[in-house]
ZATORLO-695688 format. One record per residue (C-alpha): residue in one letter; y, z, x. Coordinates in Angstrom, 1 decimal. Example, Ala and Ser with C-alpha at 12.3 -4.5 7.8 and 13.67 -1.06 7.14 Angstrom:
{atom "A",{-4.5,7.8,12.3}},
{atom "S",{-1.1,7.1,13.7}},
END
This chain:
{atom "M",{0.0,0.2,-0.2}},
{atom "A",{3.4,-0.8,1.2}},
{atom "V",{5.7,1.9,1.9}},
{atom "G",{8.6,0.0,-0.7}},
{atom "A",{12.0,-0.4,-0.6}},
{atom "G",{12.3,1.6,-3.3}},
{atom "S",{9.7,4.3,-2.0}},
{atom "R",{9.9,8.3,-1.9}},
{atom "E",{11.0,7.7,1.3}},
{atom "E",{14.1,6.2,0.0}},
{atom "V",{14.7,8.0,-3.4}},
{atom "P",{18.2,9.8,-4.3}},
{atom "T",{17.3,13.8,-4.4}},
{atom "R",{20.6,15.1,-4.6}},
{atom "R",{23.0,16.1,-8.1}},
{atom "R",{24.9,13.9,-9.3}},
{atom "R",{28.1,15.6,-8.1}},
{atom "L",{27.3,14.3,-4.9}},
{atom "R",{26.8,10.9,-5.6}},
{atom "R",{30.6,10.6,-7.1}},
{atom "T",{31.8,12.8,-4.0}},
{atom "A",{30.4,10.2,-1.9}},
{atom "T",{32.2,7.5,-4.2}},
{atom "V",{35.4,8.8,-3.6}},
{atom "L",{35.2,9.2,0.5}},
{atom "V",{34.4,5.8,0.2}},
{atom "A",{36.7,4.4,-2.0}},
{atom "L",{39.5,6.6,-0.4}},
{atom "A",{38.5,5.1,3.5}},
{atom "L",{38.8,1.6,2.2}},
{atom "A",{41.9,2.1,0.4}},
{atom "G",{43.5,2.6,3.5}},
{atom "S",{43.0,-1.0,5.3}},
{atom "T",{45.6,-2.5,2.4}},
{atom "G",{48.2,0.0,3.5}},
{atom "T",{48.4,1.9,0.3}},
{atom "A",{49.1,5.6,0.0}},
{atom "T",{48.0,7.9,-2.7}},
{atom "A",{50.8,10.6,-3.3}},
{atom "L",{49.8,13.9,-6.0}},
{atom "T",{52.5,15.0,-8.0}},
{atom "V",{52.7,18.2,-10.1}},
{atom "P",{54.9,18.7,-12.8}},
{atom "E",{57.1,21.6,-13.2}},
{atom "L",{55.6,24.3,-15.0}},
{atom "T",{58.4,25.6,-17.3}},
{atom "R",{58.1,26.6,-20.8}},
{atom "P",{61.1,27.0,-22.6}},
{atom "D",{60.1,28.8,-25.3}},
{atom "I",{58.5,31.4,-23.3}},
{atom "A",{60.8,34.0,-21.4}},
{atom "G",{59.7,34.8,-17.8}},
{atom "P",{61.0,34.6,-14.5}},
{atom "A",{62.2,31.3,-13.2}},
{atom "P",{60.1,28.7,-12.7}},
{atom "V",{58.3,28.6,-8.9}},
{atom "A",{58.5,25.2,-7.3}},
{atom "I",{54.8,24.1,-6.4}},
{atom "V",{54.6,22.1,-3.5}},
{atom "A",{52.0,19.3,-4.1}},
{atom "P",{49.1,19.9,-1.8}},
{atom "V",{48.8,17.5,0.8}},
{atom "P",{44.8,15.9,0.5}},
{atom "V",{42.5,16.5,3.8}},
{atom "L",{40.2,13.4,3.0}},
{atom "G",{42.7,10.4,2.2}},
{atom "P",{42.7,6.6,3.7}},
{atom "L",{42.4,5.2,6.5}},
{atom "G",{45.7,5.0,8.9}},
{atom "T",{46.5,1.6,9.1}},
{atom "G",{47.2,1.7,12.8}},
{atom "A",{43.9,2.7,14.2}},
{atom "P",{43.2,0.6,17.8}},
{atom "S",{41.1,-2.4,17.7}},
{atom "A",{37.3,-1.8,19.2}},
{atom "T",{36.5,-3.8,22.1}},
{atom "S",{33.1,-5.6,22.9}},
{atom "A",{32.8,-4.2,26.2}},
{atom "G",{33.6,-0.3,24.6}},
{atom "V",{30.7,-0.7,21.8}},
{atom "G",{28.3,-2.1,24.5}},
{atom "A",{29.3,0.8,26.6}},
{atom "A",{28.3,3.1,23.7}},
{atom "L",{25.6,1.5,22.4}},
{atom "D",{23.6,-0.7,24.8}},
{atom "P",{21.6,2.7,26.3}},
{atom "L",{20.5,3.5,22.8}},
{atom "A",{19.3,0.1,21.8}},
{atom "S",{17.6,-0.1,24.9}},
{atom "A",{15.4,2.8,24.9}},
{atom "R",{11.6,2.3,24.2}},
{atom "G",{10.3,2.6,20.8}},
{atom "L",{12.8,0.3,18.5}},
{atom "G",{10.2,-2.4,18.4}},
{atom "E",{11.6,-5.9,18.0}},
{atom "F",{15.3,-4.7,17.5}},
{atom "T",{18.4,-7.0,16.7}},
{atom "G",{21.7,-5.6,15.9}},
{atom "S",{25.5,-6.4,15.1}},
{atom "V",{28.9,-4.6,15.0}},
{atom "T",{31.8,-6.7,13.3}},
{atom "D",{35.3,-5.1,12.6}},
{atom "P",{36.1,-6.3,9.4}},
{atom "A",{39.6,-6.1,9.8}},
{atom "T",{39.7,-9.2,12.0}},
{atom "R",{35.7,-10.4,11.0}},
{atom "S",{35.3,-9.9,15.0}},
{atom "V",{31.4,-9.5,16.1}},
{atom "L",{32.0,-6.5,18.5}},
{atom "W",{28.3,-6.4,19.4}},
{atom "S",{25.0,-8.2,18.9}},
{atom "R",{21.5,-8.0,19.7}},
{atom "T",{19.6,-10.8,18.9}},
{atom "A",{21.3,-10.8,15.7}},
{atom "D",{20.1,-14.4,14.6}},
{atom "T",{16.7,-13.3,14.9}},
{atom "P",{15.5,-13.5,11.2}},
{atom "L",{12.9,-10.1,10.8}},
{atom "V",{12.1,-8.5,7.6}},
{atom "P",{14.9,-6.0,6.2}},
{atom "G",{12.8,-4.1,3.6}},
{atom "S",{15.8,-3.0,1.0}},
{atom "T",{18.7,-4.0,2.9}},
{atom "A",{17.9,-7.1,1.2}},
{atom "K",{19.4,-5.5,-1.8}},
{atom "L",{22.8,-6.1,-0.2}},
{atom "L",{22.4,-9.8,-0.2}},
{atom "T",{21.2,-9.9,-4.3}},
{atom "S",{24.3,-7.8,-4.9}},
{atom "A",{26.3,-9.6,-3.0}},
{atom "A",{25.4,-13.0,-4.9}},
{atom "T",{25.4,-11.4,-8.0}},
{atom "L",{29.2,-9.9,-7.5}},
{atom "L",{30.4,-13.8,-6.7}},
{atom "T",{28.3,-15.2,-9.2}},
{atom "L",{28.7,-13.1,-12.4}},
{atom "D",{31.8,-11.5,-14.4}},
{atom "P",{31.9,-7.7,-12.7}},
{atom "T",{33.0,-6.8,-16.3}},
{atom "K",{29.7,-8.5,-17.8}},
{atom "R",{27.1,-6.4,-19.9}},
{atom "L",{23.6,-7.5,-20.0}},
{atom "V",{23.0,-7.5,-23.9}},
{atom "T",{19.6,-6.9,-26.0}},
{atom "R",{19.5,-7.9,-29.6}},
{atom "V",{17.3,-7.4,-32.3}},
{atom "V",{17.3,-10.5,-34.8}},
{atom "A",{15.1,-10.8,-38.1}},
{atom "G",{11.4,-12.4,-37.7}},
{atom "P",{9.7,-14.8,-39.0}},
{atom "E",{8.6,-13.0,-41.9}},
{atom "P",{9.9,-10.3,-44.4}},
{atom "G",{9.6,-6.7,-42.8}},
{atom "T",{9.4,-8.4,-38.9}},
{atom "V",{12.0,-8.1,-36.5}},
{atom "V",{11.9,-9.6,-32.6}},
{atom "L",{13.0,-7.3,-30.2}},
{atom "V",{15.2,-9.4,-27.4}},
{atom "G",{14.9,-8.5,-24.1}},
{atom "G",{18.6,-9.8,-22.3}},
{atom "G",{17.2,-8.5,-18.6}},
{atom "D",{18.6,-5.1,-19.2}},
{atom "P",{16.6,-2.5,-17.1}},
{atom "T",{18.1,0.8,-18.0}},
{atom "L",{17.7,0.7,-22.1}},
{atom "T",{16.6,4.2,-22.8}},
{atom "A",{14.7,5.4,-25.8}},
{atom "L",{16.1,9.0,-25.0}},
{atom "P",{18.4,10.3,-27.5}},
{atom "A",{22.0,10.3,-26.8}},
{atom "G",{23.1,13.3,-24.4}},
{atom "K",{19.9,12.8,-23.0}},
{atom "D",{20.2,11.2,-19.6}},
{atom "G",{17.4,9.1,-17.3}},
{atom "V",{17.7,7.9,-13.9}},
{atom "Y",{20.6,5.3,-14.9}},
{atom "P",{24.3,6.0,-15.8}},
{atom "D",{25.5,5.3,-19.4}},
{atom "P",{22.2,3.4,-20.1}},
{atom "S",{21.8,1.4,-23.6}},
{atom "R",{19.9,3.7,-26.4}},
{atom "L",{17.2,2.7,-28.1}},
{atom "T",{18.0,4.9,-30.8}},
{atom "A",{21.5,3.1,-31.5}},
{atom "L",{19.3,-0.3,-31.7}},
{atom "A",{17.1,1.2,-34.4}},
{atom "D",{19.8,2.6,-36.5}},
{atom "A",{21.8,-0.3,-36.3}},
{atom "V",{18.6,-2.3,-37.4}},
{atom "R",{17.8,0.3,-40.7}},
{atom "K",{21.4,0.1,-41.8}},
{atom "A",{21.1,-4.3,-41.4}},
{atom "A",{17.4,-4.6,-42.5}},
{atom "P",{17.2,-6.1,-45.8}},
{atom "A",{13.8,-4.8,-46.1}},
{atom "P",{12.0,-1.4,-44.5}},
{atom "V",{10.4,-3.0,-40.8}},
{atom "R",{6.6,-3.1,-41.6}},
{atom "R",{6.4,-4.8,-38.2}},
{atom "V",{8.1,-5.5,-34.5}},
{atom "L",{8.1,-8.6,-32.3}},
{atom "V",{8.9,-8.5,-28.2}},
{atom "D",{10.5,-11.9,-26.5}},
{atom "T",{10.8,-11.8,-23.5}},
{atom "S",{11.2,-15.8,-22.9}},
{atom "R",{14.7,-15.2,-20.8}},
{atom "Y",{12.4,-14.8,-17.9}},
{atom "Q",{10.3,-17.0,-16.3}},
{atom "G",{6.9,-17.3,-13.6}},
{atom "P",{4.9,-14.7,-12.6}},
{atom "T",{6.3,-10.7,-13.6}},
{atom "M",{4.9,-9.3,-9.9}},
{atom "Q",{5.4,-11.4,-7.1}},
{atom "P",{2.0,-12.2,-5.5}},
{atom "T",{3.1,-10.7,-1.6}},
{atom "W",{3.5,-7.1,-3.8}},
{atom "D",{0.7,-4.6,-3.8}},
{atom "P",{-0.3,-4.1,-7.3}},
{atom "V",{-0.6,-0.5,-7.0}},
{atom "D",{3.2,0.0,-6.1}},
{atom "I",{3.3,0.1,-10.2}},
{atom "E",{1.5,3.1,-10.3}},
{atom "G",{3.2,4.3,-6.9}},
{atom "G",{6.5,4.0,-8.6}},
{atom "F",{8.0,1.2,-6.9}},
{atom "V",{8.2,-1.8,-9.3}},
{atom "T",{7.4,-2.7,-12.6}},
{atom "P",{6.3,-6.4,-13.9}},
{atom "I",{9.6,-8.1,-13.7}},
{atom "E",{10.0,-8.5,-17.6}},
{atom "P",{14.0,-8.9,-19.3}},
{atom "L",{13.2,-6.0,-21.7}},
{atom "M",{11.9,-2.8,-20.3}},
{atom "L",{12.6,0.6,-20.9}},
{atom "D",{14.2,3.0,-17.9}},
{atom "G",{12.9,0.2,-15.2}},
{atom "G",{9.4,0.9,-16.9}},
{atom "R",{8.9,4.5,-16.0}},
{atom "K",{6.8,6.6,-17.9}},
{atom "D",{8.7,9.5,-17.2}},
{atom "P",{12.5,8.0,-17.9}},
{atom "A",{14.2,11.0,-15.6}},
{atom "A",{11.7,10.2,-12.6}},
{atom "Q",{13.6,8.3,-10.0}},
{atom "D",{10.0,7.4,-8.2}},
{atom "G",{7.6,8.2,-10.9}},
{atom "A",{4.7,6.1,-12.2}},
{atom "R",{5.6,2.7,-13.7}},
{atom "V",{4.0,1.1,-17.2}},
{atom "T",{2.0,-2.1,-16.4}},
{atom "D",{3.4,-4.0,-19.8}},
{atom "P",{7.6,-2.9,-20.0}},
{atom "A",{8.2,-4.8,-22.7}},
{atom "L",{5.1,-3.9,-24.9}},
{atom "T",{5.9,-0.5,-23.9}},
{atom "A",{9.3,-0.8,-25.8}},
{atom "G",{8.4,-2.8,-28.3}},
{atom "R",{6.8,0.1,-29.5}},
{atom "A",{9.0,2.9,-29.0}},
{atom "L",{11.1,0.8,-31.3}},
{atom "A",{8.6,0.3,-34.1}},
{atom "G",{8.0,4.3,-34.1}},
{atom "L",{11.8,4.6,-34.3}},
{atom "L",{11.8,2.5,-37.4}},
{atom "G",{8.7,3.8,-38.9}},
{atom "A",{6.5,0.4,-38.1}},
{atom "D",{2.9,-0.3,-37.0}},
{atom "A",{3.2,0.5,-33.2}},
{atom "G",{-0.5,-1.1,-32.7}},
{atom "S",{1.0,-4.5,-34.4}},
{atom "V",{2.9,-5.1,-31.5}},
{atom "A",{3.1,-8.6,-29.8}},
{atom "Q",{4.7,-11.1,-27.8}},
{atom "A",{6.5,-13.9,-29.7}},
{atom "T",{9.7,-16.0,-29.3}},
{atom "A",{12.8,-15.7,-31.8}},
{atom "A",{13.8,-18.2,-33.7}},
{atom "P",{17.2,-20.0,-32.6}},
{atom "G",{19.7,-18.9,-35.4}},
{atom "A",{17.6,-15.5,-36.4}},
{atom "A",{20.0,-13.2,-37.9}},
{atom "V",{21.3,-10.6,-35.5}},
{atom "L",{20.3,-7.4,-36.8}},
{atom "G",{21.4,-4.9,-33.8}},
{atom "T",{22.7,-5.1,-30.3}},
{atom "V",{23.7,-2.6,-27.6}},
{atom "A",{24.5,-3.5,-24.0}},
{atom "S",{24.0,-2.0,-20.6}},
{atom "A",{26.9,-0.9,-18.0}},
{atom "P",{28.8,-3.5,-16.4}},
{atom "V",{27.1,-5.2,-13.8}},
{atom "S",{29.3,-4.1,-10.9}},
{atom "D",{28.1,-0.2,-11.9}},
{atom "L",{24.4,-1.7,-11.8}},
{atom "V",{25.1,-3.2,-8.7}},
{atom "E",{26.4,0.1,-7.2}},
{atom "H",{23.6,2.0,-8.4}},
{atom "A",{21.0,-0.6,-7.5}},
{atom "I",{22.2,-0.2,-3.7}},
{atom "R",{22.5,4.1,-3.9}},
{atom "A",{19.4,4.3,-5.4}},
{atom "S",{17.8,1.5,-3.7}},
{atom "D",{16.1,0.5,-7.3}},
{atom "N",{13.6,-2.4,-7.0}},
{atom "V",{13.7,-3.6,-10.8}},
{atom "L",{17.2,-3.6,-11.0}},
{atom "A",{17.8,-5.6,-8.2}},
{atom "E",{14.7,-8.0,-9.2}},
{atom "V",{16.3,-8.3,-12.8}},
{atom "L",{20.1,-9.1,-11.7}},
{atom "A",{18.9,-11.6,-9.3}},
{atom "R",{17.4,-13.5,-12.1}},
{atom "E",{20.6,-13.5,-14.0}},
{atom "V",{22.6,-15.0,-11.0}},
{atom "A",{19.7,-18.0,-11.0}},
{atom "I",{20.8,-18.2,-14.9}},
{atom "E",{24.3,-18.4,-14.4}},
{atom "R",{23.4,-20.5,-11.8}},
{atom "K",{21.5,-23.0,-14.3}},
{atom "A",{18.4,-22.5,-12.3}},
{atom "E",{15.0,-21.1,-13.2}},
{atom "P",{14.8,-17.3,-14.1}},
{atom "S",{11.9,-16.7,-11.8}},
{atom "F",{10.9,-15.2,-8.5}},
{atom "E",{11.5,-18.7,-6.6}},
{atom "G",{14.3,-19.6,-8.7}},
{atom "A",{15.9,-15.7,-8.3}},
{atom "A",{15.6,-16.1,-4.5}},
{atom "A",{17.0,-19.8,-4.1}},
{atom "Q",{19.9,-18.8,-6.3}},
{atom "T",{20.8,-16.3,-4.0}},
{atom "L",{20.9,-17.7,-1.0}},
{atom "S",{23.0,-20.6,-2.3}},
{atom "A",{25.3,-18.3,-4.0}},
{atom "L",{26.1,-16.6,-0.9}},
{atom "S",{26.2,-20.2,1.2}},
{atom "Q",{28.6,-21.5,-0.9}},
{atom "S",{30.4,-18.6,-0.1}},
{atom "G",{30.9,-19.3,3.1}},
{atom "F",{28.1,-17.4,4.5}},
{atom "D",{25.7,-18.7,7.3}},
{atom "T",{22.7,-18.4,6.1}},
{atom "A",{20.7,-19.9,8.2}},
{atom "G",{17.4,-18.7,9.0}},
{atom "A",{17.1,-16.4,5.8}},
{atom "K",{14.5,-16.3,3.5}},
{atom "L",{13.8,-14.6,0.3}},
{atom "V",{11.0,-14.5,-2.5}},
{atom "D",{12.4,-11.6,-4.0}},
{atom "G",{15.6,-10.0,-4.8}},
{atom "S",{14.7,-6.3,-3.8}},
{atom "G",{13.2,-6.7,-0.4}},
{atom "L",{10.0,-5.4,-1.8}},
{atom "S",{7.8,-8.1,0.1}},
{atom "T",{7.4,-8.7,3.6}},
{atom "A",{7.6,-12.3,3.5}},
{atom "D",{11.3,-11.9,3.3}},
{atom "E",{13.3,-12.4,6.7}},
{atom "V",{17.0,-11.9,7.1}},
{atom "P",{19.1,-11.9,10.2}},
{atom "A",{21.2,-9.4,10.8}},
{atom "R",{24.2,-11.5,11.2}},
{atom "L",{24.0,-12.5,7.8}},
{atom "L",{24.0,-8.9,6.6}},
{atom "A",{26.7,-7.6,8.8}},
{atom "A",{29.0,-10.5,7.7}},
{atom "V",{27.9,-9.8,3.9}},
{atom "L",{29.3,-5.9,4.8}},
{atom "A",{32.7,-7.2,6.3}},
{atom "E",{33.6,-9.0,3.7}},
{atom "A",{33.0,-6.1,1.2}},
{atom "A",{34.7,-4.2,3.3}},
{atom "A",{37.6,-6.3,4.5}},
{atom "P",{41.5,-5.4,3.7}},
{atom "A",{43.2,-7.2,0.8}},
{atom "Q",{45.0,-9.8,1.9}},
{atom "G",{47.8,-8.7,-0.8}},
{atom "A",{48.0,-7.2,-4.2}},
{atom "R",{46.8,-9.8,-6.3}},
{atom "D",{43.9,-10.1,-3.5}},
{atom "T",{40.7,-9.5,-5.7}},
{atom "Q",{37.8,-8.1,-3.6}},
{atom "F",{34.6,-8.9,-5.5}},
{atom "L",{32.8,-7.6,-3.1}},
{atom "R",{33.7,-4.0,-2.7}},
{atom "P",{30.9,-2.8,-5.1}},
{atom "I",{28.4,-3.0,-2.0}},
{atom "A",{30.9,-0.8,-0.4}},
{atom "T",{31.5,2.2,-2.8}},
{atom "G",{27.5,2.0,-3.9}},
{atom "R",{26.5,2.8,-0.2}},
{atom "P",{24.4,6.4,0.5}},
{atom "V",{26.4,8.8,2.5}},
{atom "A",{24.7,9.9,5.8}},
{atom "G",{23.5,13.8,5.0}},
{atom "G",{24.7,13.5,1.6}},
{atom "D",{23.5,11.5,-0.8}},
{atom "G",{21.3,8.1,-1.9}},
{atom "T",{18.8,7.5,0.2}},
{atom "L",{20.6,9.4,3.0}},
{atom "A",{20.6,12.4,1.8}},
{atom "E",{17.5,13.8,3.9}},
{atom "R",{18.9,11.6,7.1}},
{atom "F",{21.1,12.5,10.1}},
{atom "A",{19.7,15.9,9.7}},
{atom "N",{22.1,19.2,11.3}},
{atom "G",{21.0,19.4,14.9}},
{atom "S",{19.8,15.9,15.7}},
{atom "P",{21.1,13.3,17.9}},
{atom "A",{22.3,11.7,14.6}},
{atom "A",{24.3,14.7,13.1}},
{atom "S",{27.6,13.6,14.1}},
{atom "G",{27.2,10.8,11.3}},
{atom "R",{27.0,13.2,8.4}},
{atom "G",{29.4,12.4,5.9}},
{atom "V",{30.7,9.4,8.3}},
{atom "V",{28.1,6.9,8.1}},
{atom "R",{27.8,5.2,4.8}},
{atom "A",{24.9,2.8,4.7}},
{atom "K",{22.0,1.0,2.8}},
{atom "T",{18.5,1.6,4.0}},
{atom "G",{15.2,-0.6,4.3}},
{atom "T",{12.0,0.9,4.9}},
{atom "L",{8.7,-0.8,4.1}},
{atom "T",{4.9,0.0,6.7}},
{atom "G",{6.5,-1.5,10.1}},
{atom "V",{10.2,-2.4,8.7}},
{atom "S",{13.4,-0.1,9.1}},
{atom "S",{16.5,-1.4,8.6}},
{atom "L",{20.1,0.4,8.4}},
{atom "A",{23.3,-1.7,7.4}},
{atom "G",{26.4,-0.3,6.6}},
{atom "I",{30.1,1.1,7.6}},
{atom "V",{31.1,3.8,9.7}},
{atom "T",{34.8,5.3,11.2}},
{atom "D",{34.9,5.4,15.0}},
{atom "A",{36.9,8.2,17.0}},
{atom "D",{40.2,6.7,16.5}},
{atom "G",{39.5,5.4,12.9}},
{atom "R",{38.9,2.3,13.0}},
{atom "L",{36.3,0.9,10.0}},
{atom "L",{33.0,-0.8,11.6}},
{atom "V",{30.1,-2.8,9.6}},
{atom "F",{26.8,-2.7,11.5}},
{atom "A",{23.7,-3.9,10.5}},
{atom "L",{20.5,-2.8,12.7}},
{atom "M",{17.1,-4.0,12.1}},
{atom "S",{13.4,-3.1,13.9}},
{atom "N",{10.2,-4.9,13.0}},
{atom "G",{6.8,-3.3,14.3}},
{atom "V",{6.9,0.5,14.2}},
{atom "N",{6.4,3.4,12.4}},
{atom "P",{9.4,3.8,10.5}},
{atom "G",{9.3,7.9,10.4}},
{atom "L",{9.6,6.8,14.6}},
{atom "V",{11.9,4.4,14.3}},
{atom "R",{14.5,5.6,11.5}},
{atom "P",{16.0,8.9,13.5}},
{atom "K",{16.6,6.1,16.5}},
{atom "L",{18.6,3.8,14.4}},
{atom "D",{20.6,6.6,12.7}},
{atom "A",{21.1,7.7,16.1}},
{atom "I",{23.0,4.3,17.0}},
{atom "A",{25.0,4.7,14.1}},
{atom "A",{25.8,7.9,14.6}},
{atom "Q",{26.9,7.4,18.3}},
{atom "L",{29.2,4.1,16.8}},
{atom "G",{31.2,6.6,14.8}},
{atom "R",{31.9,9.4,17.8}},
{atom "C",{33.1,6.0,20.4}},
{atom "G",{36.8,5.2,20.4}},
{atom "C",{35.1,1.9,21.4}},
{atom "R",{38.4,0.6,23.7}},
END
């Protein structure tokens, strides 16, 4: 069994509060590159209707964490090389590649065979996420519908690609932020249906081709890494909606149909596949969170299923087949058409769960540099920014919560390194951003193949932490 890109080694373990804090830290760091400043103001605390002492002037607090300064000295290739070469040349890294870029200038400051494609693991989600944000409207929501069926008393649950749909009632949360609710959909159907619902059918025609990538290990379904990729499922196919790394179901669309049947008082045993008739009356709809939020969650939680869905949505938007093959091809095509050099990259899925994926560190670093680049003006829209804000923070959030431990060679990277991880059997990668000792924002991509991840990850962490410690001038 592969140690999947969404495995227990890459599952967030800290509370949601830490996630919010991490996002704020990243946003503050990136905001500085635009030259903007944040001011805190406090209203005068006076009440004319209440007698008392004269009002006391309150001094606005000065935030300890603020935007990066705009005048930080530039790092140099010589400086970065002096800091990283000893660690990158150490034994035990296996087949290793890496790249460091200054996103403000797009200058490559350090490179170690960065054109050589290696298996990326879950850092491939950075490519899927970038293609998603470059292709889809970031405010777009994935819609699940129920329409009238072919016979009286029958309805069709039509999958719209939303894996966050949950049967949990309002007020109860699973693993996804702001999920769509099957209970709300059932309420709408009860009000709109002309007769009591006796049977529920499910329509999965939005996606095509195999539901499992041939290079995936089927045992990863029970292992909690993935579920068959269908456009209709509950909680990403999880059996326990609150278990990020819990076992998944083998029939996600039918499972969702049975859940809706139960809510409507219909026969759950008669749920079957069907295709909704064109123009069938719509009885109810629910929608996911915006695509930009889905991208952030896919990166932070390393959610394989969500990444696969987003890749198929890219294919649909680009008028291609929404299958593994079509989604992978359109992901690279979207990047190439946006100016990224995709030479050497090969994708067979959107999540990085497959060991057949190959990506050069150069491409990962280029995508990250664009996401972290300063705005060129007040009207400059940073389409790729959610890739930066979604990355876990070392030692505190997401898949980096338990890494960069105190007392380790990488401890100085805690709270400073923000990166996407990638882990498969014999595969380790780390790609993200870090602020160096001079306050300069740098982007890095580090990849290793052929060595046990448990041995390599601390070495990659140490390289990233060292980049944050150096002034690199």
